[in-house]
Residue, then its C-alpha position, 0 to 999 in steps of 0.5 A: m190249566r183247567a179247561g173251563s170255558h172262561w179262564t181267569i185273567w191270571q190263567k191267561i197271563a200265565f199261558r201267554f208267558f209260558f207259551l212265549f218263554l218255553g216256545l222260544s226256548s224249546i228251539v234249542a231242544w228241537h235243534l238238538t234233535l235235528y242235530f242228532i238225526k243228521g248224525i245218522f246221514s253224515n259224520s256229525r263232526d262235519y256239522d258246525f253246531m254253533n253256526v246256527y246261533s252265531f247270527l244272534g251274536k250281535a243282537l245278544h251282545w247289544f242286549d247284554r251291554i244295555f240290560f244284563h251286563v253278563g260280559y258276553d263278547p261274540k269275539i271271544h265267547m262260544a256261540l252256543p246256548g249252554d252253561n256259558h256267557y252266550g247261554v245266560v244272555f240267550y235265556l235272559a233275552v228270551f225271558m225279557i221278550a216273553v215278559i214284554g210279549t205277555i204284556v203286549w199280548s194281554i193288552l191287545d187280546r184281553n177279551r179272549p175267553n180262553y186259549k184252549k185250542l192253542s194250549y192243546w197244540f202247544n202242549l202237544c208240541l212240548r210233549y213230543m219235544l220232551a219225548l224225542v230229546l229224552f229218548g235220545y238221552g235214554m238211548d245214549k245210556l241204554v246202549p251205553i255210550q253217553m258215559p263210556y267206560p273210563d279209558v286207560s288214562e282215566l283209570l290211572t288218574p288219581l281221584g283227587e286230580e279229577n274234577r266233579f264232571s269226570v268223577l260222575w262220568d267215571f262213576m257211571g261209566v264203570s257200571p254199564g248196568f246202572q247206566m242202562y237202568t237209568g237209560a231205560c227209565e228215560l226211555i220208558g218215560s219218553l215212550l209214554l209221552t207219545s200217547r195221550r192216554t199214557a202221557l200223565a204216567g210219562y210226566m210222573v216218571l220223567l219228573i223223578v228222572l229229570l229232578n235227578v238229572v238236574a241235581f246231578n248237573f248242578f252239584y257235579n258241574i255238568p255243563v247242561k244245567l240250563f238246558s236240563s232246567l228248561l226240560l224240567a220247566s217244560l215238564l212241570y208246565l205240562l204236569i201242573p194242570y193235573m196237580y189238584r186232581l192228583v192230590q185229590l186222588f193220592f191224598y184224599e182217595k177221591p175219584v177223579f177224571l185224569s183224561d183231557v178232552p182232545f181237540r178233534f178236527q171236523s175232517n177225517v182226512k185232517t184227523y188221520t193225517l195228524k195221527t199218521i204224523l204223530i206215529v211216523v215222525p217219532l218212530m223214524a226219529f227213535l229208529i234213527f237214534t237207535i241206529l246212530n247209537v249202535r254205530r257209536y257203540k261199535r266205534t267205542l268197542a273198537n277203540s277200547k281194543n286198541e288200549k295199551l299200557y306200558e311200564v318203562l323198564v329201561f330208558i337209555s339216552k346216551d346212558t341209562l337214565p335212573p328213574l328220578l322224579t326230577d328227570t324231564v326226558r325219561w318216560r314213566r309210562l306209555l299209554f295208547a288210549n285208542a288207535d289215534d292217540a298216545i299219552i306219555c307219562n313223565m316221572k311225575d306221572e304228568k300226562t301229555w297227549y299226542k296224535c299217534n300215526r301207526d305203521t304196522l307194516n314198517k313197525t313205526f309210530t309217529l307222535q305229533d304234539g297237537a299244540d305244536s304241529s311241527a313237533k313230530f317224533l318217529f319211533h321204531y318198535e319191536y317185541p323182544q318178548a310177548d309182554q315187552m316192547n322195545v322202542t328206538g328213535t329221537w326224543k327231545g333231541n336225544d337218541v333213545n332206546i326204551l324197553m317197556k313191559s306191557i301191563p294188562i289193563d284187565s289186571m286192575l281191580i276195578k276191571k276185575e271186580k264182578l257183581v256179587l250178592m254175598q260179600d262175606 
């Protein structure tokens, strides 16, 4: 909005609506930031992210029954404002509150000439919210851990059996360099937002970034469509006041004044206190994000070292079982995705995940079906040759003796392929 002494009635109405709608919606972004920061001090899995929103369940259920008819039921639907029943009703309720609040506010405060001071502080909050959230996402990619390299199970899954989400994640994961490049773009844009002098450059960088992110989320069914759209809407709200001047600059080559006059305290103490907060808080948050992501990256690397792929050569259960596709007992492959999970591929190459508890001292491992905690299978193993593993135990009520050959994961073409400049 242009900073005249008197705003038009439509400027004031627009500000009131976006102040309420984006202000209430951005609670999700601030909570996400605190959730990431908390992860540095404790195991984030011990923190129930949904408990924060569950207390709104009854109110949103009432809103939905009376107004929206989305079908939200707090008894069966997850209490999380994502791309789900709760999320749709949550944002619709916020929209309705913003509309009603704008009408009431416009009636009660119709004689106010402008909201320059409130607008300044609101824009500052939105700007730093975007900076913190996008720094977190950017660091996730720069490290890179948001889209990890596909594990052995994903590498063996045919493309036609993957959903769009998995295709995009694997596409990004197999090229850490490209993922790091996209993360660097988000980081640069977010850092530019931390200064009033460079904020406009940050808006322009992040506009390109967020348009691309929102497009990916919608067209590849990534379940953060609503949240990424909220970030884009917040960015557009901050950028639109500059659009007229940017058009004059880029299309008509006219000199324009792009800097906005900041709000200043009369007290130096308040001024320096604000500057300290605006420097220290983002700096600490950025440091925490970086430490957290480096920790996660080290865990990911450690897990990748436990990946193993075994091809079954001989499967004996009373008699040697031939490799028939109709056999429901014989294994085709055994995969170790990490230190805690194992995957058995049947003769149709259908995968079943098991929790795996290894005892390297006694050379045993126990597979436990996550869906049936009583289904446990104990196996003893030995290595007759360097590239072979022999497993004995009981499988589905039958004593089995299984000889398997280790297949190096690095032998796959996608793992061996290097970046080249000339491809004659």
